[in-house]
C-alpha positions in Angstrom: 0.0 0.0 0.0 2.8 2.5 0.9 4.6 1.6 -2.2 1.5 2.3 -4.3 1.1 5.8 -2.7 4.8 6.5 -3.3 4.5 5.5 -6.9 1.4 7.6 -7.4 3.1 10.7 -5.9 6.1 10.1 -8.1 3.9 9.9 -11.2 2.2 13.1 -10.1 5.5 14.8 -9.6 6.7 13.8 -13.1 3.5 15.0 -14.7 3.8 18.3 -12.9 7.3 18.8 -14.1 6.2 18.0 -17.7 3.3 20.5 -17.5 5.6 23.2 -16.1 8.3 22.6 -18.7 5.7 22.8 -21.5 4.1 26.0 -20.2 7.5 27.5 -19.6 8.5 26.8 -23.2 5.2 27.9 -24.6 4.4 31.1 -22.7 7.4 32.5 -20.8 9.9 34.9 -22.3 12.3 34.1 -19.5 12.0 31.9 -16.4 14.4 31.0 -13.6 14.8 27.6 -12.1 12.1 25.6 -10.2 9.1 27.2 -12.0 5.9 25.4 -11.1 2.8 26.1 -13.3 -0.2 24.0 -12.5 -2.0 22.2 -15.3 -5.2 24.4 -15.2 -3.4 27.7 -15.3 -4.3 29.6 -18.5 -2.4 32.1 -20.7 -4.0 34.3 -23.3 -1.3 36.4 -24.9 -0.5 38.4 -28.0 2.7 37.3 -29.8 4.9 40.1 -28.7 3.9 39.8 -25.0 6.6 39.6 -22.4 6.2 37.3 -19.4 9.3 36.9 -17.2 9.6 35.1 -13.9 12.4 34.5 -11.5 13.4 31.3 -9.7 11.1 29.3 -7.4 7.9 30.8 -8.7 4.6 28.9 -8.3 1.5 29.6 -10.3 -1.4 27.8 -8.8 -4.5 26.1 -10.3 -6.9 28.1 -12.4 -4.8 31.2 -12.5 -5.4 33.3 -15.7 -2.9 35.5 -17.4 -4.2 37.8 -20.1 -1.5 39.9 -21.9 -3.1 41.9 -24.6 -2.5 44.9 -26.8 -0.7 47.3 -27.0 2.6 46.3 -25.3 2.0 43.9 -22.4 4.7 43.0 -20.0 4.5 41.0 -16.7 7.5 40.6 -14.5 7.4 38.3 -11.4 10.4 38.0 -9.0 12.0 35.1 -7.2 10.2 33.0 -4.5 6.7 34.4 -5.4 3.4 32.5 -5.3 0.5 33.4 -7.5 -2.6 31.9 -5.7 -5.5 29.9 -7.1 -7.9 31.5 -9.5 -5.8 34.7 -9.7 -6.4 37.0 -12.7 -3.6 39.1 -14.0 -4.5 41.3 -17.0 -1.9 43.5 -18.6 -2.0 45.9 -21.5 1.2 47.7 -20.4 3.2 46.6 -17.3 2.7 44.7 -14.2 5.7 44.1 -11.9 5.6 41.8 -8.9 8.6 41.7 -6.7 10.5 38.9 -4.8 9.1 36.9 -2.0 5.5 38.0 -2.7 2.6 35.8 -1.5 -0.7 36.4 -3.4 -3.8 34.6 -2.0 -6.5 33.0 -4.0 -9.0 34.9 -6.2 -6.9 38.1 -6.5 -7.2 40.3 -9.5 -4.3 42.6 -10.7 -5.2 44.9 -13.6 -3.1 47.7 -15.2 -5.9 49.3 -17.2 -9.6 50.4 -17.1 -12.4 51.5 -19.3 -12.9 55.1 -20.4 -15.9 56.7 -18.6 -16.7 59.9 -20.6 -20.3 60.7 -20.9 -20.1 61.6 -24.7 -19.8 57.9 -25.8 -20.9 54.5 -24.6 -18.3 53.0 -22.3 -18.0 49.9 -24.6 -16.8 52.2 -27.5 -14.2 54.1 -25.5 -10.5 53.3 -25.6 -9.0 51.7 -22.5 -7.1 53.8 -20.1 -3.7 52.1 -19.7 -1.4 52.4 -16.7 0.8 50.1 -14.6 1.0 48.1 -11.4 4.1 47.9 -9.2 4.3 45.5 -6.3 7.4 45.6 -4.1 9.3 42.7 -2.4 8.0 40.8 0.6 4.3 41.8 0.0 1.3 39.7 1.1 -1.9 40.2 -0.8 -4.9 38.6 0.9 -7.5 36.5 -0.8 -10.0 38.3 -3.0 -8.1 41.6 -3.2 -8.2 43.7 -6.3 -5.2 45.7 -7.4 -6.2 48.4 -9.9 -4.2 50.4 -12.4 -1.6 53.1 -11.5 -0.9 51.7 -8.1 2.4 51.1 -6.3 2.4 48.7 -3.3 5.6 49.3 -1.3 8.0 46.7 0.0 6.7 44.7 3.0 3.1 45.9 2.7 0.1 43.7 3.6 -3.2 44.0 1.7 -6.1 42.6 3.6 -8.5 40.1 2.1 -11.2 41.5 -0.3 -9.5 44.9 -0.3 -9.6 47.1 -3.4 -6.3 49.0 -3.9 -6.9 52.2 -5.9 -4.0 54.3 -4.5 -0.4 53.8 -3.6 0.3 51.8 -0.4 3.5 52.8 1.5 6.3 50.4 2.6 5.4 48.1 5.5 1.8 49.4 5.6 -1.2 47.1 6.4 -4.1 48.3 4.2 -7.7 47.0 4.3 -11.1 47.9 2.9 -12.7 49.2 -0.3 -10.9 51.4 -1.1 -7.9 50.1 0.8 -6.8 52.4 3.6 -3.7 52.1 5.8 -4.7 50.9 9.3 -1.3 50.4 10.8 2.3 49.4 9.9 4.3 46.1 10.4 6.5 46.2 13.4 
């Protein structure tokens, strides 16, 4: 019985390595060592998209990366975990630092819709910005990180928070919109 379990785990590990190797080759412009990309992770990308990750990065199940026009670039640092069912959508640039932990169901978006009154929203061009997430950041489950936001090194974003403005280094921010409630000690 124990031998059967070990054999099953070994086959699962081999399959995971094959899946990660295929996705690394197919979707990543550059990747460090020990990249783990779960089988159900999806990538929708224009040909000239840039997706670079450091070493020891894990992209969990059902994560969705959409890199679309005009010049999408996503950079993810070393030792970073992208949680289950994350959505990362880039038209310009999203940068995620080293040692970042991103909980499940997080959305990171570097653009938004135009909202002028003189034309229907669906006909307006996207407003395109950026997202910058520093090193050693923890983003709680269900958080939304919107365009033109910088999250400083060491910050913590509470679960289900909506980040619409910059968060300073080592701040703990919660709510919708996210507000700093204290600092890490």
